[in-house]
C-alpha positions in Angstrom: 103.1 126.4 74.8 101.8 127.0 78.4 103.4 124.6 80.9 101.2 122.5 83.3 100.1 124.2 86.4 100.3 122.7 90.0 97.1 122.0 92.0 95.4 125.0 93.6 96.7 123.9 97.0 100.2 124.3 95.8 101.8 127.3 94.1 104.8 128.3 92.1 107.6 130.3 93.7 106.9 134.0 93.9 109.2 134.7 91.0 106.7 132.9 88.6 103.5 134.7 87.5 100.0 133.2 87.8 99.6 132.6 84.1 103.0 131.4 83.1 105.9 129.4 84.5 109.5 130.4 83.9 111.8 127.6 82.6 113.6 127.7 85.9 110.6 126.4 87.7 109.1 124.1 85.1 110.6 121.0 86.6 109.2 122.0 90.0 105.8 122.4 88.5 106.0 118.9 87.0 107.2 117.5 90.3 104.3 119.1 92.2 101.8 117.8 89.7 103.2 114.2 89.7 103.4 114.2 93.5 99.7 114.8 93.9 98.5 112.2 91.4 96.3 109.5 92.9 97.4 106.0 92.3 94.7 104.2 90.3 94.3 100.5 90.6 91.4 98.1 90.0 89.2 97.1 92.9 89.6 93.6 94.2 86.8 92.0 92.1 88.2 93.7 89.0 91.8 92.7 89.4 93.0 91.0 86.1 93.5 87.3 86.3 96.9 85.8 86.9 97.6 82.5 85.2 97.7 79.7 87.7 96.7 81.8 90.7 93.5 82.5 92.5 91.2 85.3 91.3 92.2 88.4 93.3 96.0 88.2 93.2 97.4 91.6 92.4 100.5 90.5 90.5 101.6 92.9 87.8 99.4 95.8 89.0 102.3 97.9 90.2 104.8 96.8 87.5 106.4 99.7 85.7 108.6 100.1 82.7 108.9 96.4 82.2 110.2 95.9 85.8 108.5 93.5 88.2 107.4 95.3 91.3 108.9 94.4 94.7 107.0 96.8 97.0 103.4 95.7 96.7 100.9 97.9 98.5 103.6 100.2 99.9 103.0 101.8 96.5 99.9 103.3 98.0 102.1 105.6 100.1 102.4 108.2 97.4 103.9 111.6 98.1 100.4 113.1 98.3 99.4 110.5 100.8 102.5 111.2 102.9 101.9 114.9 102.8 98.3 114.5 104.0 99.5 112.2 106.8 101.8 114.9 108.1 98.7 116.8 109.1 98.4 114.3 111.9 101.3 115.9 113.7 99.6 118.4 116.1 100.9 117.8 119.6 104.6 117.0 119.1 104.3 113.7 120.9 106.1 110.6 119.7 105.5 107.0 120.8 107.7 104.0 120.2 105.9 100.9 118.8 108.8 98.6 119.3 108.7 95.8 121.8 112.1 94.9 123.4 114.1 92.6 121.3 114.1 90.2 124.2 110.5 90.7 125.0 109.6 87.1 124.3 110.8 84.9 127.1 110.1 81.5 125.6 111.5 80.2 122.3 109.4 79.5 119.3 109.9 76.3 117.1 113.0 76.9 115.0 113.6 80.4 116.4 116.2 81.2 119.0 115.8 83.9 121.6 117.8 87.1 121.5 121.3 87.1 123.0 123.2 90.3 123.9 126.9 90.2 124.5 128.9 93.2 125.8 132.6 93.4 124.8 135.1 95.4 126.8 137.4 97.6 124.8 140.9 98.0 126.2 143.9 100.1 125.2 145.8 96.9 124.3 143.1 95.7 121.9 141.5 98.9 120.5 143.7 101.7 121.9 140.9 103.0 124.1 138.8 102.0 127.0 135.1 101.5 126.3 132.5 99.0 125.2 131.1 97.3 122.1 128.2 94.9 122.0 126.8 92.2 119.7 123.2 91.2 119.2 122.0 87.8 117.8 118.3 87.5 117.2 115.7 86.0 114.9 113.7 88.6 113.1 110.5 86.9 114.1 111.1 86.9 117.8 109.9 90.5 118.6 108.3 93.4 116.8 108.7 92.8 113.1 107.7 93.3 109.6 107.1 90.2 107.4 108.5 90.9 104.0 106.7 89.6 100.9 109.1 86.6 100.9 108.2 85.4 104.3 105.6 82.9 103.1 105.7 81.0 99.8 103.1 78.8 98.2 103.2 75.7 96.0 106.7 74.5 97.0 107.8 71.2 95.5 110.9 69.1 94.9 111.3 71.1 91.6 110.5 74.6 93.0 111.3 76.5 96.2 107.8 78.0 96.1 106.4 81.2 94.8 105.8 84.5 96.5 104.4 87.9 95.5 104.5 88.8 91.8 105.9 85.3 90.9 109.3 85.6 92.6 110.9 82.4 93.7 113.4 83.1 96.4 116.2 80.7 97.2 118.7 80.6 100.0 121.4 81.7 97.6 119.4 84.6 96.2 118.5 85.8 99.7 122.1 85.8 100.9 123.5 88.0 98.3 125.9 90.8 99.5 124.3 93.7 97.8 120.7 94.8 97.3 121.2 95.5 93.6 122.0 91.8 93.2 118.9 90.8 95.2 116.0 89.8 92.8 113.5 89.2 95.7 110.8 91.4 97.2 112.5 91.7 100.5 112.7 94.6 103.0 116.0 96.1 101.8 114.2 97.4 98.7 112.0 99.5 101.0 114.9 101.9 101.7 115.0 103.0 98.1 111.6 104.5 98.6 112.4 106.0 102.0 111.0 103.4 104.3 107.4 103.3 105.5 105.9 106.8 106.1 102.2 107.6 106.2 99.1 107.6 108.4 98.6 104.9 111.0 95.1 104.0 112.3 94.8 102.0 115.6 91.8 99.7 116.0 91.6 98.9 119.7 89.7 95.7 119.7 90.6 94.8 123.3 89.1 98.0 124.8 86.1 98.0 122.6 85.1 94.4 123.2 85.6 94.7 126.9 83.7 98.0 127.3 80.8 97.7 124.8 79.9 94.1 124.4 80.2 92.5 127.8 82.0 89.6 126.2 84.7 87.9 128.4 87.9 88.6 126.5 91.4 87.2 126.6 94.0 87.5 123.7 94.5 83.8 123.8 90.9 82.8 123.4 91.0 82.9 119.6 88.5 85.8 119.0 88.1 86.2 115.2 87.9 90.0 114.5 85.6 90.6 111.5 85.6 93.5 109.1 82.2 94.6 110.4 83.7 94.8 113.9 86.7 96.8 112.6 84.3 99.2 110.9 82.2 99.5 114.1 85.3 100.1 116.2 86.5 102.8 113.8 83.1 104.5 114.1 83.1 104.1 117.9 86.6 105.7 118.0 85.6 108.5 115.6 88.2 107.6 112.9 87.7 107.3 109.1 90.0 105.3 106.9 92.0 107.0 104.1 93.9 105.7 101.1 97.4 104.5 102.1 96.6 104.0 105.8 98.6 101.5 107.9 96.0 99.4 109.8 97.1 98.5 113.3 94.9 96.1 115.4 95.4 95.8 119.2 94.4 92.5 120.9 96.4 93.1 124.1 98.7 90.1 123.5 102.1 91.8 124.2 100.5 93.6 127.2 99.6 90.1 128.6 103.1 88.7 127.9 104.7 91.5 129.9 103.4 89.9 133.1 101.7 86.5 132.3 99.7 84.8 135.0 99.4 81.0 135.6 96.0 81.2 133.8 97.7 82.8 130.8 100.3 80.0 130.6 97.5 77.4 130.8 95.8 79.0 127.9 98.9 78.7 125.7 98.3 75.0 125.6 95.1 75.6 123.5 97.3 77.2 120.8 94.6 79.8 120.0 95.2 83.5 119.4 92.9 86.4 118.9 93.3 88.2 115.6 91.7 89.4 112.4 89.5 86.8 110.8 91.1 85.2 107.7 88.5 85.4 105.0 88.2 86.8 101.5 86.0 89.5 102.8 89.0 90.7 104.9 91.2 90.6 101.8 88.8 92.4 99.6 88.2 95.1 102.2 91.9 96.0 102.8 92.6 96.1 99.1 89.5 98.2 98.2 90.4 100.6 101.1 93.9 100.9 99.6 95.5 99.9 103.0 99.3 100.0 102.5 100.2 97.6 105.3 98.8 95.9 108.4 100.2 95.4 111.8 99.2 94.2 115.3 100.5 93.2 118.7 100.0 89.4 118.3 102.2 86.7 116.7 100.3 86.4 113.4 98.0 89.4 113.0 95.3 86.9 112.0 93.4 84.6 114.4 94.8 81.2 115.2 94.2 78.5 114.5 93.3 79.4 110.9 90.2 78.0 109.3 90.2 76.2 106.0 87.8 77.3 103.2 85.5 74.4 104.2 85.4 75.7 107.8 87.5 73.0 109.3 90.5 73.9 111.6 93.8 74.3 109.8 97.4 74.5 110.6 100.1 77.2 110.2 100.3 76.1 106.6 96.7 77.3 106.2 97.2 80.9 107.4 94.8 82.6 105.0 95.8 86.3 105.4 99.5 85.5 105.2 99.1 83.8 101.8 96.7 86.5 100.5 98.4 89.6 102.0 102.0 88.6 101.5 101.8 86.5 98.3 98.6 87.7 96.6 98.4 91.5 97.3 102.0 92.2 98.2 100.9 93.7 101.6 103.5 93.6 104.5 102.3 92.3 107.8 103.6 93.7 111.1 103.5 91.5 114.2 104.3 91.7 118.0 104.2 95.5 117.9 104.2 97.2 121.3 100.9 99.1 121.4 100.6 99.7 125.2 101.9 103.3 125.2 100.1 104.0 121.9 96.7 103.1 123.2 97.3 105.2 126.3 98.2 108.2 124.2 95.2 107.6 121.8 92.8 107.6 124.8 94.4 110.7 126.3 94.2 112.7 123.1 90.9 111.2 122.0 92.2 110.3 118.5 93.3 107.1 117.0 95.1 108.2 113.9 98.7 109.5 113.8 101.8 110.0 111.6 103.7 106.7 111.3 107.3 106.2 110.4 109.2 102.9 110.1 112.8 102.4 109.1 113.5 98.7 109.2 117.1 97.3 109.1 118.9 97.8 105.8 120.5 94.5 104.9 120.4 92.7 101.5 117.8 90.0 101.4 116.0 90.6 104.7 112.9 88.4 105.0 111.9 90.1 108.3 113.1 93.1 110.4 112.3 95.1 113.5 110.1 97.9 112.3 111.8 100.7 114.2 108.4 102.3 114.1 107.2 105.6 115.7 103.8 107.1 116.0 103.8 110.9 116.1 100.8 112.9 117.3 
């Protein structure tokens, strides 16, 4: 029996002939073949129905061996996708995408600002002179990933609400001491797959709308970025989307917050925020493009206030992309990422794609986490 051969782009060790594979390297061949398999899932309009949920929810699509999936669209980051993304590293330049943990200078409802306390070590207490420190912060107060548990839908007096793949997180289940006891699709499970590693694509809406349309733009004016605009910007930037991409959209929000003017503070009262338009067209597009995650430099990634399906203005409870991305597709959302240095590097190099790594905090039950993200050119 002749063992399977690896793809033409890969080869056996030199000790194996072209026509046969020795037993020693058979497992390597199988690994090489499996690592180059393309993940096949239905397109959005062909997703199988999920009882009690809207058409288009991707529950069960990534389930395997009787186990309910907890990773969602991060499954699109296959070994083959990651290897292809490594080709983006050409210049040896890395850029941090992490806003300071204390970047936000005003509190959000129910979310405290970051506090940092330095502790002096002394010979009498620790046997040495030096320093420790402690941080206290809400994971939504600076650059972050939203896990698939961040938003729930259909909560009631009988149910805590449901999130991706039918999980129903509770305070008790989120506060377990070990990940193996954690049944929820939270961020700690990302570490078993090696974090988030792949190709990032920056869509610089701010620069594009200012330089090509003549439209007066401000990140607090509530611009609704459509899929047609995203595709037009990608073409303008000379970038094509690939399976497994992390889509990153720049609105200029964190840049503005670095030095807000009185005019900026006045605009906050309107409670409008530029971002991606929350529509089913957007949901369909990101799924059919096999986007693995989305991120941006604003509070919500999507435009605020959200619009209801009848076109009327909604509230935070009506955030369309949060429900569909986090709950429906299992797609993580990154918010408040620092994209200032990234756009400077993209413009300097003339390319808007890069190798992306993200190693969030590793703690059982994390609903959100700083992304600890780097773009590498």
